[in-house]
N, C-alpha and C positions, 0 to 999 in steps of 0.2 A: 109191693109194686106201686101202690099209691104214693108211698113216701118218696120213691125214686122219681115218679112223675112230678110230684110237687117240687122236689129239689131241682129238676131240670127246668121246670117252668120258672122258678125263682131265678135261676142262673140266666135264662133267656131274657127275663125282664131286666136283670142287672146289666146285661150287655146292651140291650136296647136303650137303657137309661144313659149309659156311658156314650153311646153313639150319638144320641140326641144332644148331650151336652157338648160333645166335640163339634158337631155341626153348628150349634149355637155360638160357641166360642169363635169359630172361623167366621161366621157371618157378622158378628159384632166387631171383629178385627178387620173385616174387609171394607171395601168402599161402597157396598151395596146401598146402604141407607143414605149416603150423601149424594148419589146420582140424581134423585129427584130434586134435592135442594139446589144443586149446581145447574141443572138443566132448566128448572122453572124460575128459581129466584136469583140464580147467578152467584149465590154465596151460601155458606153454611153458618147458621147461628153460632156465635162464639161459645155458647153454653152446651151445644149439642154433643161435641166429642167427649165431654166429661161424663155423660150418661153411659156411653160405650166403655169408657175407662173404668167406671165404677162396676159395671156388669162383668167385665173381664176379671177384675180383681176379686169380685164375689165368686166367680166360677173357680178361680185359682184357690181361694179360701175354702170353698166347698170340697174341692178335690183333695186338699190337705187334711180337712177335718173328717171327711166321710170315707171310711175304709174301702168300700167297693170301688171308689173312683180314684183312690190315692196313687195307683200305679200310673195314672195319666197326668200327674202333676207337672211333669216336665213339658208336656205339650201345652198346657194352659200357660205355663211360664213363658214359653217361646212366643206364643201369640200375644201375650201381654207385653213382652219386651218389644216385639215388632211394632205393636200399636203405639206405645209411648215414645218410640223413636220416630214415629210418623212415616213408617215404610209400608203402609197398607195399600198405597196406590190412590192418589187423588186427595188425601187428607192434607189440610193446612195445619193440622194439630200435630204436635210432637216435637221432639228435640231437633231433628234435622230440618223440618220446615221452619221452626222458630229461628234457627241459626241463619238459614238462607234468607229469611225475611228481615233480619236485623240490618240496621244502617251500616254497622261495621263490616259485615260480610259483603254488602252491596258495594261499598266503597272500595274494599280490597279487591273484589273480583273485577271491578271496572278498570283497575289498574293493570290487570293481567291480559296479555295479548291472546288472541285465539291461536291454537286450540287449548291453551293452558287453562283458560277459564272453565271450559267443560270438563277438563281433567280434574280440576279442583272440586267441582261439584260432585263428580263420581267418586272421588276419594272420600269426601264427606259422607256420601251415601253408603260407603263401606262400613261405617261405624256400627250399624245394626248387626251386620254379619259378624264383626269382631265381638260384639256384646253377646250374641247367641253362642258363638263358638266358645267364648270364655265360660259362659254359664254351663254348657254341656260338659266341658272338661272338668270344671270344678265339681259338678254334680256326679262325677264318676263315669261318664261316658268316654269311650275311646273313638278316634277318628273312624275306624272301621264300623263302629255302631251307628254312625250317622252318614255313612256312604262317602266320607271324605277321603277316599282312596281310589286308585285307578279301577279296581275291580277286574272281573273276568270279561274282557270285551267280546269274546267269542261265545259267551254263554247262550244257551237256547232261550229264545223268546217264546212264551207260552201262547197258544192260539187265542185269538181275540176277534169277536164278531165286529167290534167297532173298527178294527184295522183290516177287516176282511181276511183274517188268517184262520185257516182250517187245520193247519198242522204246525208243529214247532219248527222254527228255523233259527239259525244263529244270528245274533245281533249284528255281526259283521256284514251279513247279507241284507237284513231288514233295514238297517239304518240308512243305507245309501240312497234308495229311492226317496225316502222321506226327507232326507237332507235336501235333495234337488227340489222336491215339492215345496218345502218351507222357504227355501231361498228364492225360487222363481216367483211364488205368490207374493213374497215380501217386496221384491223388486218391482213387480207389476203394480202393486199398491202404491209404492213410493213414487214411481214414474207418473202414475195417474194423478196422484195428489199434488206433487211439486212441479211436474212438467218442466224439468230442467233442459237446458240446451246441451247439445253434445259438446260444445266448446267449454261450457262450465264444468261438465263432468271430467273432461280431459285436463283442463287447467287446474282442477282441484286435486290432482293426483299426489302432489307433495303432502297433502293432509292425510293420505291413506295410512301411514304409520300411526298417526294419532287415533284414527278411527279403529285400527286394529287393537291398540292398547286399551282404549275406552270400552270397546266391545268385550274384550277379555275380562276387564274388571266387572262390567255390568253382568255378564253371563255368570261369573262366579258368585257375585253378590245375590242375584235373584235365585239361581239354582240352589245355593246353599241355604240362604235365609228363608226363602219362601217355599222351598220344596224339600231339600234333603233333611233339614232339621225337623220340621214338623212331621214329615212322612216317616222318619226313623222312629218316632214315638207312636204314630198312628198304626203303622203296619203290624207291629207285634201286639199292640193294645186292642185294636178292634178289627183287624184283618186287612188284607191287601186291597180288596175292592173298595171298601169304605174309605180307606186311607187315600187311595188314588182319586176317588170321587171328590173328597173334601179338598184335597190340595189342588186338583184340577179346577174346581169351581172358584177357589180362592185366587188362584193365578189368573183365571179368566177375568174375574171382576176387577182385579187390580190393573187391568189393561183397558178398561173402558176409556180412560183419559190418556192412553199411551199411543204408541205407533205400531200397528194400525189401531185406530180408536173406534168407539161406538160399539154397536152390536157385533159388527164384523170382527173388531178387535177382541171382544170378549170370547166369541166362538172360536176364533183361531187360537187364541192363547189358552183356552180351556182344553182344546184338543191337543195342543202342543204340550200342555201340562200333564195330561193323562199319559201321553207317549213317553215323555221324559221321565216321569215318575215310574212308569213301568220299566224303563231301562235301568233306573237305579236299583229297584227291588230285585230284578232278575239278574243283573250283572254284579250286584252288591258293590257298586262303585259309582263314581262321578264322571267318568270319561265321556260316555256318549251324551249324557245330558248336557254337560258343559259345551262340548264341541257343536252339537246340533243347535244349541242356543246361541253360541258365539258367531256362527257363520251368517245367519240372517242379520244379527246385530251389527256386523261389519258394514253392511249396506245401509242400515238405518242411520248409524252414526256418521258415516261418510256423507250421506245426503244432508244430515243436520249441520255438518261442518262446512260443506261447500255452498249450500244454498244462500247464506248471507253474502257470499262473494258476488252473486249475480245482481 
């Protein structure tokens, strides 16, 4: 009996160790540490991101070298790829920010009329998604393994105290009220922040197709890169709840400098991240996560496109 207890205790410690390392990797890949730098100093020391990069590479090396953590090596690889592409949210470090900061990019984008300049930026921001997708496929994963399929859209959502659910209900029913809530909250925030005139909103309607396209790209990019890919490794590795918590916090922190921004942006994005991650796991697919992310983004990018016209 003591041997069994000892074995179970050792297994529990191993799981706790893996969970701790997963949280550590997420936090070092996130924008948490740079928030004080940017809020207090207005900048991040040029050397600071390299500390995060070295730590992420060390965690990946540890996962590959230490057998009890080896099954999580893809997760550490994903977080490392995202970080070095500069897609953590708020970082000026990484491939994408470096390209955008280059004189060549600035000159080229300046020659492109709106809204094609914003389209070019979001096309560039898709490169981390393609890198992560290529990595997962080469490493032996299939699209269904990382939720990149439609999934069962009428699958039952499990009860959740956070969502006020006491009994299972189909996602086709659960998603609708939350879509309305997310869209309405986003519109209220945008109107309060930008205070556009009605004439500006109406006159900008020719830009709506561009807003739809950019929103579709951004929703795919963030849902796949920041949620589907890491969650697909976390959920089977350390469990649904831990996986949802890690990806929700990561997504929330990445929106401190986004729209909406600040603490409100973090809280809203973290809640949205939990909800959309839950949809992925329970429907085994991408449909609801992409759609629910896409719809508020349409309004965000529409406002970003039309406000310069005023």
